[in-house]
Chimera marker file (.cmm) of the C-alpha trace (Angstrom):
<marker_set name="trace">
<marker id="1" x="0.408" y="0.057" z="0.123" r="1" g="1" b="0" radius="0.5"/>
<marker id="2" x="2.904" y="2.670" z="0.690" r="1" g="1" b="0" radius="0.5"/>
<marker id="3" x="4.024" y="2.473" z="-2.442" r="1" g="1" b="0" radius="0.5"/>
<marker id="4" x="0.523" y="2.655" z="-4.904" r="1" g="1" b="0" radius="0.5"/>
<marker id="5" x="0.547" y="6.420" z="-4.278" r="1" g="1" b="0" radius="0.5"/>
<marker id="6" x="3.925" y="6.694" z="-6.228" r="1" g="1" b="0" radius="0.5"/>
<marker id="7" x="3.032" y="4.291" z="-8.586" r="1" g="1" b="0" radius="0.5"/>
<marker id="8" x="-0.496" y="6.104" z="-9.329" r="1" g="1" b="0" radius="0.5"/>
<marker id="9" x="1.331" y="9.330" z="-9.853" r="1" g="1" b="0" radius="0.5"/>
<marker id="10" x="3.800" y="7.658" z="-12.136" r="1" g="1" b="0" radius="0.5"/>
<marker id="11" x="1.190" y="6.189" z="-14.565" r="1" g="1" b="0" radius="0.5"/>
<marker id="12" x="-0.359" y="9.461" z="-14.508" r="1" g="1" b="0" radius="0.5"/>
<marker id="13" x="1.843" y="12.586" z="-14.391" r="1" g="1" b="0" radius="0.5"/>
<marker id="14" x="2.156" y="11.458" z="-18.760" r="1" g="1" b="0" radius="0.5"/>
<marker id="15" x="-0.910" y="12.039" z="-19.125" r="1" g="1" b="0" radius="0.5"/>
<marker id="16" x="-0.601" y="15.411" z="-17.862" r="1" g="1" b="0" radius="0.5"/>
<marker id="17" x="2.494" y="16.121" z="-19.580" r="1" g="1" b="0" radius="0.5"/>
<marker id="18" x="1.178" y="15.231" z="-22.929" r="1" g="1" b="0" radius="0.5"/>
<marker id="19" x="-2.215" y="17.419" z="-22.056" r="1" g="1" b="0" radius="0.5"/>
<marker id="20" x="0.165" y="20.137" z="-20.979" r="1" g="1" b="0" radius="0.5"/>
<marker id="21" x="2.547" y="20.567" z="-24.076" r="1" g="1" b="0" radius="0.5"/>
<marker id="22" x="-0.977" y="19.850" z="-25.825" r="1" g="1" b="0" radius="0.5"/>
<marker id="23" x="-2.220" y="22.781" z="-24.574" r="1" g="1" b="0" radius="0.5"/>
<marker id="24" x="0.977" y="24.847" z="-25.174" r="1" g="1" b="0" radius="0.5"/>
<marker id="25" x="1.824" y="24.015" z="-28.672" r="1" g="1" b="0" radius="0.5"/>
<marker id="26" x="-2.667" y="25.206" z="-29.433" r="1" g="1" b="0" radius="0.5"/>
<marker id="27" x="-1.788" y="28.433" z="-27.947" r="1" g="1" b="0" radius="0.5"/>
<marker id="28" x="1.601" y="28.827" z="-30.169" r="1" g="1" b="0" radius="0.5"/>
<marker id="29" x="-0.921" y="27.631" z="-33.048" r="1" g="1" b="0" radius="0.5"/>
<marker id="30" x="-2.826" y="30.558" z="-32.074" r="1" g="1" b="0" radius="0.5"/>
<marker id="31" x="-0.100" y="33.138" z="-31.852" r="1" g="1" b="0" radius="0.5"/>
<marker id="32" x="1.698" y="32.194" z="-35.172" r="1" g="1" b="0" radius="0.5"/>
<marker id="33" x="-1.749" y="32.424" z="-36.909" r="1" g="1" b="0" radius="0.5"/>
<marker id="34" x="-2.639" y="35.497" z="-35.409" r="1" g="1" b="0" radius="0.5"/>
<marker id="35" x="1.498" y="37.004" z="-36.175" r="1" g="1" b="0" radius="0.5"/>
<marker id="36" x="1.035" y="36.033" z="-39.788" r="1" g="1" b="0" radius="0.5"/>
<marker id="37" x="-2.763" y="37.761" z="-40.134" r="1" g="1" b="0" radius="0.5"/>
<marker id="38" x="-1.406" y="40.792" z="-38.892" r="1" g="1" b="0" radius="0.5"/>
<marker id="39" x="1.559" y="40.952" z="-40.907" r="1" g="1" b="0" radius="0.5"/>
<marker id="40" x="-0.451" y="40.088" z="-43.816" r="1" g="1" b="0" radius="0.5"/>
<marker id="41" x="-3.042" y="42.796" z="-43.867" r="1" g="1" b="0" radius="0.5"/>
<marker id="42" x="-0.100" y="45.438" z="-43.482" r="1" g="1" b="0" radius="0.5"/>
<marker id="43" x="0.574" y="44.034" z="-47.505" r="1" g="1" b="0" radius="0.5"/>
<marker id="44" x="-3.251" y="45.518" z="-48.978" r="1" g="1" b="0" radius="0.5"/>
<marker id="45" x="-2.849" y="48.631" z="-46.564" r="1" g="1" b="0" radius="0.5"/>
<marker id="46" x="0.412" y="49.859" z="-47.850" r="1" g="1" b="0" radius="0.5"/>
<marker id="47" x="-0.392" y="49.289" z="-52.190" r="1" g="1" b="0" radius="0.5"/>
<marker id="48" x="-3.548" y="50.765" z="-51.131" r="1" g="1" b="0" radius="0.5"/>
<marker id="49" x="-2.442" y="54.286" z="-50.652" r="1" g="1" b="0" radius="0.5"/>
<marker id="50" x="0.262" y="53.705" z="-53.625" r="1" g="1" b="0" radius="0.5"/>
<marker id="51" x="-0.501" y="56.473" z="-55.950" r="1" g="1" b="0" radius="0.5"/>
<marker id="52" x="-0.753" y="55.381" z="-59.343" r="1" g="1" b="0" radius="0.5"/>
<marker id="53" x="-0.006" y="51.972" z="-58.956" r="1" g="1" b="0" radius="0.5"/>
<marker id="54" x="-3.588" y="50.422" z="-60.688" r="1" g="1" b="0" radius="0.5"/>
<marker id="55" x="-4.561" y="51.493" z="-63.946" r="1" g="1" b="0" radius="0.5"/>
<marker id="56" x="-8.461" y="51.307" z="-63.536" r="1" g="1" b="0" radius="0.5"/>
<marker id="57" x="-9.022" y="52.350" z="-67.424" r="1" g="1" b="0" radius="0.5"/>
<marker id="58" x="-8.140" y="48.615" z="-68.270" r="1" g="1" b="0" radius="0.5"/>
<marker id="59" x="-10.262" y="47.098" z="-65.811" r="1" g="1" b="0" radius="0.5"/>
<marker id="60" x="-7.683" y="47.151" z="-62.783" r="1" g="1" b="0" radius="0.5"/>
<marker id="61" x="-3.903" y="46.260" z="-64.093" r="1" g="1" b="0" radius="0.5"/>
<marker id="62" x="-0.987" y="46.944" z="-62.281" r="1" g="1" b="0" radius="0.5"/>
<marker id="63" x="0.885" y="50.001" z="-63.296" r="1" g="1" b="0" radius="0.5"/>
<marker id="64" x="4.653" y="49.283" z="-61.495" r="1" g="1" b="0" radius="0.5"/>
<marker id="65" x="7.611" y="48.134" z="-64.045" r="1" g="1" b="0" radius="0.5"/>
<marker id="66" x="9.329" y="48.454" z="-61.678" r="1" g="1" b="0" radius="0.5"/>
<marker id="67" x="7.802" y="45.883" z="-58.741" r="1" g="1" b="0" radius="0.5"/>
<marker id="68" x="9.437" y="48.288" z="-56.178" r="1" g="1" b="0" radius="0.5"/>
<marker id="69" x="5.702" y="49.209" z="-54.865" r="1" g="1" b="0" radius="0.5"/>
<marker id="70" x="4.825" y="45.212" z="-54.350" r="1" g="1" b="0" radius="0.5"/>
<marker id="71" x="8.351" y="44.279" z="-53.014" r="1" g="1" b="0" radius="0.5"/>
<marker id="72" x="7.990" y="47.032" z="-50.436" r="1" g="1" b="0" radius="0.5"/>
<marker id="73" x="4.613" y="45.434" z="-49.884" r="1" g="1" b="0" radius="0.5"/>
<marker id="74" x="6.154" y="42.275" z="-49.700" r="1" g="1" b="0" radius="0.5"/>
<marker id="75" x="9.147" y="43.387" z="-47.512" r="1" g="1" b="0" radius="0.5"/>
<marker id="76" x="6.321" y="44.922" z="-44.828" r="1" g="1" b="0" radius="0.5"/>
<marker id="77" x="4.711" y="41.473" z="-44.834" r="1" g="1" b="0" radius="0.5"/>
<marker id="78" x="8.008" y="39.530" z="-44.408" r="1" g="1" b="0" radius="0.5"/>
<marker id="79" x="10.087" y="41.588" z="-42.059" r="1" g="1" b="0" radius="0.5"/>
<marker id="80" x="7.387" y="44.466" z="-40.866" r="1" g="1" b="0" radius="0.5"/>
<marker id="81" x="9.405" y="46.699" z="-42.603" r="1" g="1" b="0" radius="0.5"/>
<marker id="82" x="10.120" y="48.048" z="-46.100" r="1" g="1" b="0" radius="0.5"/>
<marker id="83" x="14.082" y="47.167" z="-46.066" r="1" g="1" b="0" radius="0.5"/>
<marker id="84" x="14.673" y="43.269" z="-46.907" r="1" g="1" b="0" radius="0.5"/>
<marker id="85" x="17.894" y="42.177" z="-44.583" r="1" g="1" b="0" radius="0.5"/>
<marker id="86" x="15.023" y="41.947" z="-41.350" r="1" g="1" b="0" radius="0.5"/>
<marker id="87" x="13.908" y="38.978" z="-39.478" r="1" g="1" b="0" radius="0.5"/>
<marker id="88" x="10.783" y="37.524" z="-40.853" r="1" g="1" b="0" radius="0.5"/>
<marker id="89" x="7.681" y="38.606" z="-38.041" r="1" g="1" b="0" radius="0.5"/>
<marker id="90" x="6.984" y="34.156" z="-38.358" r="1" g="1" b="0" radius="0.5"/>
<marker id="91" x="9.919" y="31.825" z="-38.409" r="1" g="1" b="0" radius="0.5"/>
<marker id="92" x="10.047" y="30.106" z="-41.907" r="1" g="1" b="0" radius="0.5"/>
<marker id="93" x="8.306" y="33.144" z="-43.606" r="1" g="1" b="0" radius="0.5"/>
<marker id="94" x="9.761" y="33.489" z="-47.342" r="1" g="1" b="0" radius="0.5"/>
<marker id="95" x="8.946" y="35.636" z="-50.497" r="1" g="1" b="0" radius="0.5"/>
<marker id="96" x="7.480" y="31.982" z="-51.719" r="1" g="1" b="0" radius="0.5"/>
<marker id="97" x="4.533" y="32.069" z="-49.540" r="1" g="1" b="0" radius="0.5"/>
<marker id="98" x="3.414" y="35.619" z="-50.016" r="1" g="1" b="0" radius="0.5"/>
<marker id="99" x="0.602" y="36.279" z="-53.667" r="1" g="1" b="0" radius="0.5"/>
<marker id="100" x="-0.365" y="39.718" z="-53.902" r="1" g="1" b="0" radius="0.5"/>
<marker id="101" x="-3.278" y="40.195" z="-56.458" r="1" g="1" b="0" radius="0.5"/>
<marker id="102" x="-5.950" y="42.349" z="-57.275" r="1" g="1" b="0" radius="0.5"/>
<marker id="103" x="-9.220" y="42.053" z="-58.750" r="1" g="1" b="0" radius="0.5"/>
<marker id="104" x="-11.939" y="44.307" z="-60.331" r="1" g="1" b="0" radius="0.5"/>
<marker id="105" x="-15.206" y="44.984" z="-58.179" r="1" g="1" b="0" radius="0.5"/>
<marker id="106" x="-17.427" y="46.765" z="-60.217" r="1" g="1" b="0" radius="0.5"/>
<marker id="107" x="-16.950" y="45.737" z="-63.559" r="1" g="1" b="0" radius="0.5"/>
<marker id="108" x="-20.208" y="44.103" z="-65.605" r="1" g="1" b="0" radius="0.5"/>
<marker id="109" x="-22.476" y="45.284" z="-62.375" r="1" g="1" b="0" radius="0.5"/>
<marker id="110" x="-24.688" y="47.776" z="-61.377" r="1" g="1" b="0" radius="0.5"/>
<marker id="111" x="-22.454" y="49.688" z="-59.368" r="1" g="1" b="0" radius="0.5"/>
<marker id="112" x="-21.571" y="53.598" z="-60.432" r="1" g="1" b="0" radius="0.5"/>
<marker id="113" x="-18.028" y="53.363" z="-60.333" r="1" g="1" b="0" radius="0.5"/>
<marker id="114" x="-15.282" y="50.344" z="-61.137" r="1" g="1" b="0" radius="0.5"/>
<marker id="115" x="-13.742" y="50.071" z="-57.695" r="1" g="1" b="0" radius="0.5"/>
<marker id="116" x="-10.388" y="47.745" z="-57.483" r="1" g="1" b="0" radius="0.5"/>
<marker id="117" x="-9.408" y="45.699" z="-54.700" r="1" g="1" b="0" radius="0.5"/>
<marker id="118" x="-6.270" y="44.539" z="-53.653" r="1" g="1" b="0" radius="0.5"/>
<marker id="119" x="-5.370" y="41.101" z="-51.741" r="1" g="1" b="0" radius="0.5"/>
<marker id="120" x="-2.844" y="39.725" z="-50.275" r="1" g="1" b="0" radius="0.5"/>
<marker id="121" x="-2.157" y="36.003" z="-48.777" r="1" g="1" b="0" radius="0.5"/>
<marker id="122" x="0.111" y="33.525" z="-47.172" r="1" g="1" b="0" radius="0.5"/>
<marker id="123" x="0.442" y="30.366" z="-46.329" r="1" g="1" b="0" radius="0.5"/>
<marker id="124" x="3.198" y="29.228" z="-43.680" r="1" g="1" b="0" radius="0.5"/>
<marker id="125" x="3.805" y="25.771" z="-42.061" r="1" g="1" b="0" radius="0.5"/>
<marker id="126" x="3.172" y="25.904" z="-38.473" r="1" g="1" b="0" radius="0.5"/>
<marker id="127" x="6.849" y="26.287" z="-36.629" r="1" g="1" b="0" radius="0.5"/>
<marker id="128" x="5.853" y="23.213" z="-33.624" r="1" g="1" b="0" radius="0.5"/>
<marker id="129" x="8.054" y="23.708" z="-30.299" r="1" g="1" b="0" radius="0.5"/>
<marker id="130" x="9.314" y="19.818" z="-30.757" r="1" g="1" b="0" radius="0.5"/>
<marker id="131" x="10.508" y="20.263" z="-34.217" r="1" g="1" b="0" radius="0.5"/>
<marker id="132" x="10.583" y="17.443" z="-36.720" r="1" g="1" b="0" radius="0.5"/>
<marker id="133" x="10.917" y="15.411" z="-33.874" r="1" g="1" b="0" radius="0.5"/>
<marker id="134" x="6.637" y="15.344" z="-33.635" r="1" g="1" b="0" radius="0.5"/>
<marker id="135" x="6.094" y="16.303" z="-36.786" r="1" g="1" b="0" radius="0.5"/>
<marker id="136" x="2.746" y="18.533" z="-36.860" r="1" g="1" b="0" radius="0.5"/>
<marker id="137" x="1.775" y="18.506" z="-40.794" r="1" g="1" b="0" radius="0.5"/>
<marker id="138" x="-0.427" y="22.698" z="-40.261" r="1" g="1" b="0" radius="0.5"/>
<marker id="139" x="-0.188" y="25.066" z="-42.444" r="1" g="1" b="0" radius="0.5"/>
<marker id="140" x="-1.772" y="28.821" z="-41.258" r="1" g="1" b="0" radius="0.5"/>
<marker id="141" x="-3.197" y="30.828" z="-44.191" r="1" g="1" b="0" radius="0.5"/>
<marker id="142" x="-3.951" y="34.417" z="-43.763" r="1" g="1" b="0" radius="0.5"/>
<marker id="143" x="-5.416" y="36.591" z="-46.568" r="1" g="1" b="0" radius="0.5"/>
<marker id="144" x="-6.366" y="40.587" z="-46.790" r="1" g="1" b="0" radius="0.5"/>
<marker id="145" x="-8.367" y="42.986" z="-48.840" r="1" g="1" b="0" radius="0.5"/>
<marker id="146" x="-8.675" y="46.938" z="-49.122" r="1" g="1" b="0" radius="0.5"/>
<marker id="147" x="-9.732" y="48.679" z="-51.661" r="1" g="1" b="0" radius="0.5"/>
<marker id="148" x="-7.853" y="50.675" z="-54.070" r="1" g="1" b="0" radius="0.5"/>
<marker id="149" x="-7.766" y="54.280" z="-52.870" r="1" g="1" b="0" radius="0.5"/>
<marker id="150" x="-4.214" y="55.228" z="-54.549" r="1" g="1" b="0" radius="0.5"/>
<marker id="151" x="-3.885" y="58.521" z="-52.031" r="1" g="1" b="0" radius="0.5"/>
<link id1="1" id2="2" r="1" g="1" b="0" radius="0.2"/>
<link id1="2" id2="3" r="1" g="1" b="0" radius="0.2"/>
<link id1="3" id2="4" r="1" g="1" b="0" radius="0.2"/>
<link id1="4" id2="5" r="1" g="1" b="0" radius="0.2"/>
<link id1="5" id2="6" r="1" g="1" b="0" radius="0.2"/>
<link id1="6" id2="7" r="1" g="1" b="0" radius="0.2"/>
<link id1="7" id2="8" r="1" g="1" b="0" radius="0.2"/>
<link id1="8" id2="9" r="1" g="1" b="0" radius="0.2"/>
<link id1="9" id2="10" r="1" g="1" b="0" radius="0.2"/>
<link id1="10" id2="11" r="1" g="1" b="0" radius="0.2"/>
<link id1="11" id2="12" r="1" g="1" b="0" radius="0.2"/>
<link id1="12" id2="13" r="1" g="1" b="0" radius="0.2"/>
<link id1="13" id2="14" r="1" g="1" b="0" radius="0.2"/>
<link id1="14" id2="15" r="1" g="1" b="0" radius="0.2"/>
<link id1="15" id2="16" r="1" g="1" b="0" radius="0.2"/>
<link id1="16" id2="17" r="1" g="1" b="0" radius="0.2"/>
<link id1="17" id2="18" r="1" g="1" b="0" radius="0.2"/>
<link id1="18" id2="19" r="1" g="1" b="0" radius="0.2"/>
<link id1="19" id2="20" r="1" g="1" b="0" radius="0.2"/>
<link id1="20" id2="21" r="1" g="1" b="0" radius="0.2"/>
<link id1="21" id2="22" r="1" g="1" b="0" radius="0.2"/>
<link id1="22" id2="23" r="1" g="1" b="0" radius="0.2"/>
<link id1="23" id2="24" r="1" g="1" b="0" radius="0.2"/>
<link id1="24" id2="25" r="1" g="1" b="0" radius="0.2"/>
<link id1="25" id2="26" r="1" g="1" b="0" radius="0.2"/>
<link id1="26" id2="27" r="1" g="1" b="0" radius="0.2"/>
<link id1="27" id2="28" r="1" g="1" b="0" radius="0.2"/>
<link id1="28" id2="29" r="1" g="1" b="0" radius="0.2"/>
<link id1="29" id2="30" r="1" g="1" b="0" radius="0.2"/>
<link id1="30" id2="31" r="1" g="1" b="0" radius="0.2"/>
<link id1="31" id2="32" r="1" g="1" b="0" radius="0.2"/>
<link id1="32" id2="33" r="1" g="1" b="0" radius="0.2"/>
<link id1="33" id2="34" r="1" g="1" b="0" radius="0.2"/>
<link id1="34" id2="35" r="1" g="1" b="0" radius="0.2"/>
<link id1="35" id2="36" r="1" g="1" b="0" radius="0.2"/>
<link id1="36" id2="37" r="1" g="1" b="0" radius="0.2"/>
<link id1="37" id2="38" r="1" g="1" b="0" radius="0.2"/>
<link id1="38" id2="39" r="1" g="1" b="0" radius="0.2"/>
<link id1="39" id2="40" r="1" g="1" b="0" radius="0.2"/>
<link id1="40" id2="41" r="1" g="1" b="0" radius="0.2"/>
<link id1="41" id2="42" r="1" g="1" b="0" radius="0.2"/>
<link id1="42" id2="43" r="1" g="1" b="0" radius="0.2"/>
<link id1="43" id2="44" r="1" g="1" b="0" radius="0.2"/>
<link id1="44" id2="45" r="1" g="1" b="0" radius="0.2"/>
<link id1="45" id2="46" r="1" g="1" b="0" radius="0.2"/>
<link id1="46" id2="47" r="1" g="1" b="0" radius="0.2"/>
<link id1="47" id2="48" r="1" g="1" b="0" radius="0.2"/>
<link id1="48" id2="49" r="1" g="1" b="0" radius="0.2"/>
<link id1="49" id2="50" r="1" g="1" b="0" radius="0.2"/>
<link id1="50" id2="51" r="1" g="1" b="0" radius="0.2"/>
<link id1="51" id2="52" r="1" g="1" b="0" radius="0.2"/>
<link id1="52" id2="53" r="1" g="1" b="0" radius="0.2"/>
<link id1="53" id2="54" r="1" g="1" b="0" radius="0.2"/>
<link id1="54" id2="55" r="1" g="1" b="0" radius="0.2"/>
<link id1="55" id2="56" r="1" g="1" b="0" radius="0.2"/>
<link id1="56" id2="57" r="1" g="1" b="0" radius="0.2"/>
<link id1="57" id2="58" r="1" g="1" b="0" radius="0.2"/>
<link id1="58" id2="59" r="1" g="1" b="0" radius="0.2"/>
<link id1="59" id2="60" r="1" g="1" b="0" radius="0.2"/>
<link id1="60" id2="61" r="1" g="1" b="0" radius="0.2"/>
<link id1="61" id2="62" r="1" g="1" b="0" radius="0.2"/>
<link id1="62" id2="63" r="1" g="1" b="0" radius="0.2"/>
<link id1="63" id2="64" r="1" g="1" b="0" radius="0.2"/>
<link id1="64" id2="65" r="1" g="1" b="0" radius="0.2"/>
<link id1="65" id2="66" r="1" g="1" b="0" radius="0.2"/>
<link id1="66" id2="67" r="1" g="1" b="0" radius="0.2"/>
<link id1="67" id2="68" r="1" g="1" b="0" radius="0.2"/>
<link id1="68" id2="69" r="1" g="1" b="0" radius="0.2"/>
<link id1="69" id2="70" r="1" g="1" b="0" radius="0.2"/>
<link id1="70" id2="71" r="1" g="1" b="0" radius="0.2"/>
<link id1="71" id2="72" r="1" g="1" b="0" radius="0.2"/>
<link id1="72" id2="73" r="1" g="1" b="0" radius="0.2"/>
<link id1="73" id2="74" r="1" g="1" b="0" radius="0.2"/>
<link id1="74" id2="75" r="1" g="1" b="0" radius="0.2"/>
<link id1="75" id2="76" r="1" g="1" b="0" radius="0.2"/>
<link id1="76" id2="77" r="1" g="1" b="0" radius="0.2"/>
<link id1="77" id2="78" r="1" g="1" b="0" radius="0.2"/>
<link id1="78" id2="79" r="1" g="1" b="0" radius="0.2"/>
<link id1="79" id2="80" r="1" g="1" b="0" radius="0.2"/>
<link id1="80" id2="81" r="1" g="1" b="0" radius="0.2"/>
<link id1="81" id2="82" r="1" g="1" b="0" radius="0.2"/>
<link id1="82" id2="83" r="1" g="1" b="0" radius="0.2"/>
<link id1="83" id2="84" r="1" g="1" b="0" radius="0.2"/>
<link id1="84" id2="85" r="1" g="1" b="0" radius="0.2"/>
<link id1="85" id2="86" r="1" g="1" b="0" radius="0.2"/>
<link id1="86" id2="87" r="1" g="1" b="0" radius="0.2"/>
<link id1="87" id2="88" r="1" g="1" b="0" radius="0.2"/>
<link id1="88" id2="89" r="1" g="1" b="0" radius="0.2"/>
<link id1="89" id2="90" r="1" g="1" b="0" radius="0.2"/>
<link id1="90" id2="91" r="1" g="1" b="0" radius="0.2"/>
<link id1="91" id2="92" r="1" g="1" b="0" radius="0.2"/>
<link id1="92" id2="93" r="1" g="1" b="0" radius="0.2"/>
<link id1="93" id2="94" r="1" g="1" b="0" radius="0.2"/>
<link id1="94" id2="95" r="1" g="1" b="0" radius="0.2"/>
<link id1="95" id2="96" r="1" g="1" b="0" radius="0.2"/>
<link id1="96" id2="97" r="1" g="1" b="0" radius="0.2"/>
<link id1="97" id2="98" r="1" g="1" b="0" radius="0.2"/>
<link id1="98" id2="99" r="1" g="1" b="0" radius="0.2"/>
<link id1="99" id2="100" r="1" g="1" b="0" radius="0.2"/>
<link id1="100" id2="101" r="1" g="1" b="0" radius="0.2"/>
<link id1="101" id2="102" r="1" g="1" b="0" radius="0.2"/>
<link id1="102" id2="103" r="1" g="1" b="0" radius="0.2"/>
<link id1="103" id2="104" r="1" g="1" b="0" radius="0.2"/>
<link id1="104" id2="105" r="1" g="1" b="0" radius="0.2"/>
<link id1="105" id2="106" r="1" g="1" b="0" radius="0.2"/>
<link id1="106" id2="107" r="1" g="1" b="0" radius="0.2"/>
<link id1="107" id2="108" r="1" g="1" b="0" radius="0.2"/>
<link id1="108" id2="109" r="1" g="1" b="0" radius="0.2"/>
<link id1="109" id2="110" r="1" g="1" b="0" radius="0.2"/>
<link id1="110" id2="111" r="1" g="1" b="0" radius="0.2"/>
<link id1="111" id2="112" r="1" g="1" b="0" radius="0.2"/>
<link id1="112" id2="113" r="1" g="1" b="0" radius="0.2"/>
<link id1="113" id2="114" r="1" g="1" b="0" radius="0.2"/>
<link id1="114" id2="115" r="1" g="1" b="0" radius="0.2"/>
<link id1="115" id2="116" r="1" g="1" b="0" radius="0.2"/>
<link id1="116" id2="117" r="1" g="1" b="0" radius="0.2"/>
<link id1="117" id2="118" r="1" g="1" b="0" radius="0.2"/>
<link id1="118" id2="119" r="1" g="1" b="0" radius="0.2"/>
<link id1="119" id2="120" r="1" g="1" b="0" radius="0.2"/>
<link id1="120" id2="121" r="1" g="1" b="0" radius="0.2"/>
<link id1="121" id2="122" r="1" g="1" b="0" radius="0.2"/>
<link id1="122" id2="123" r="1" g="1" b="0" radius="0.2"/>
<link id1="123" id2="124" r="1" g="1" b="0" radius="0.2"/>
<link id1="124" id2="125" r="1" g="1" b="0" radius="0.2"/>
<link id1="125" id2="126" r="1" g="1" b="0" radius="0.2"/>
<link id1="126" id2="127" r="1" g="1" b="0" radius="0.2"/>
<link id1="127" id2="128" r="1" g="1" b="0" radius="0.2"/>
<link id1="128" id2="129" r="1" g="1" b="0" radius="0.2"/>
<link id1="129" id2="130" r="1" g="1" b="0" radius="0.2"/>
<link id1="130" id2="131" r="1" g="1" b="0" radius="0.2"/>
<link id1="131" id2="132" r="1" g="1" b="0" radius="0.2"/>
<link id1="132" id2="133" r="1" g="1" b="0" radius="0.2"/>
<link id1="133" id2="134" r="1" g="1" b="0" radius="0.2"/>
<link id1="134" id2="135" r="1" g="1" b="0" radius="0.2"/>
<link id1="135" id2="136" r="1" g="1" b="0" radius="0.2"/>
<link id1="136" id2="137" r="1" g="1" b="0" radius="0.2"/>
<link id1="137" id2="138" r="1" g="1" b="0" radius="0.2"/>
<link id1="138" id2="139" r="1" g="1" b="0" radius="0.2"/>
<link id1="139" id2="140" r="1" g="1" b="0" radius="0.2"/>
<link id1="140" id2="141" r="1" g="1" b="0" radius="0.2"/>
<link id1="141" id2="142" r="1" g="1" b="0" radius="0.2"/>
<link id1="142" id2="143" r="1" g="1" b="0" radius="0.2"/>
<link id1="143" id2="144" r="1" g="1" b="0" radius="0.2"/>
<link id1="144" id2="145" r="1" g="1" b="0" radius="0.2"/>
<link id1="145" id2="146" r="1" g="1" b="0" radius="0.2"/>
<link id1="146" id2="147" r="1" g="1" b="0" radius="0.2"/>
<link id1="147" id2="148" r="1" g="1" b="0" radius="0.2"/>
<link id1="148" id2="149" r="1" g="1" b="0" radius="0.2"/>
<link id1="149" id2="150" r="1" g="1" b="0" radius="0.2"/>
<link id1="150" id2="151" r="1" g="1" b="0" radius="0.2"/>
</marker_set>
C-alpha cells in the first residue's frame, strides 16, 4: 500500500505532461496564426495607398513596372519593414509564401464606379515547439483585402 501512490503518480504524470504540452502547442498555433494575419493585413493597406500603382481604365491592372511598391509590400508582410534585411515576423515566412493580386469589383455590375481591390495572401507551415521530433503538419493561412485608394 505504501508504493501505490508512487505507481499511480508515475502512470498519471505522463498524461498530464502530454496534456500541458498539447495546450502549449495549441497556444503557439493561435499566436503564430494571429502574427501571420496581422503581418498580411499590412500588405494591402500599404498598396492601397500608393498613388498610380493600378490603372483603373484597363480593368484594374498593375502599373508598377519596376515592382518597387509590390516588393515593399512583400517586405512589410515578411519583415514588418520596407527593407529586406531584417528578421521575418514569423519563422519560416519567405517571399515564396506571399501572393499579391487584385481584382475589379465594379465591372459588369450595377455599381456606379469601378473599384479595384488589392488582395494579399500568405501560407506558411506551423513551427512546432518540438521541431522535427514530433512533426505537426499544419499550414497557417491568412488573407487580407483593401479597396484601392491611390492616395
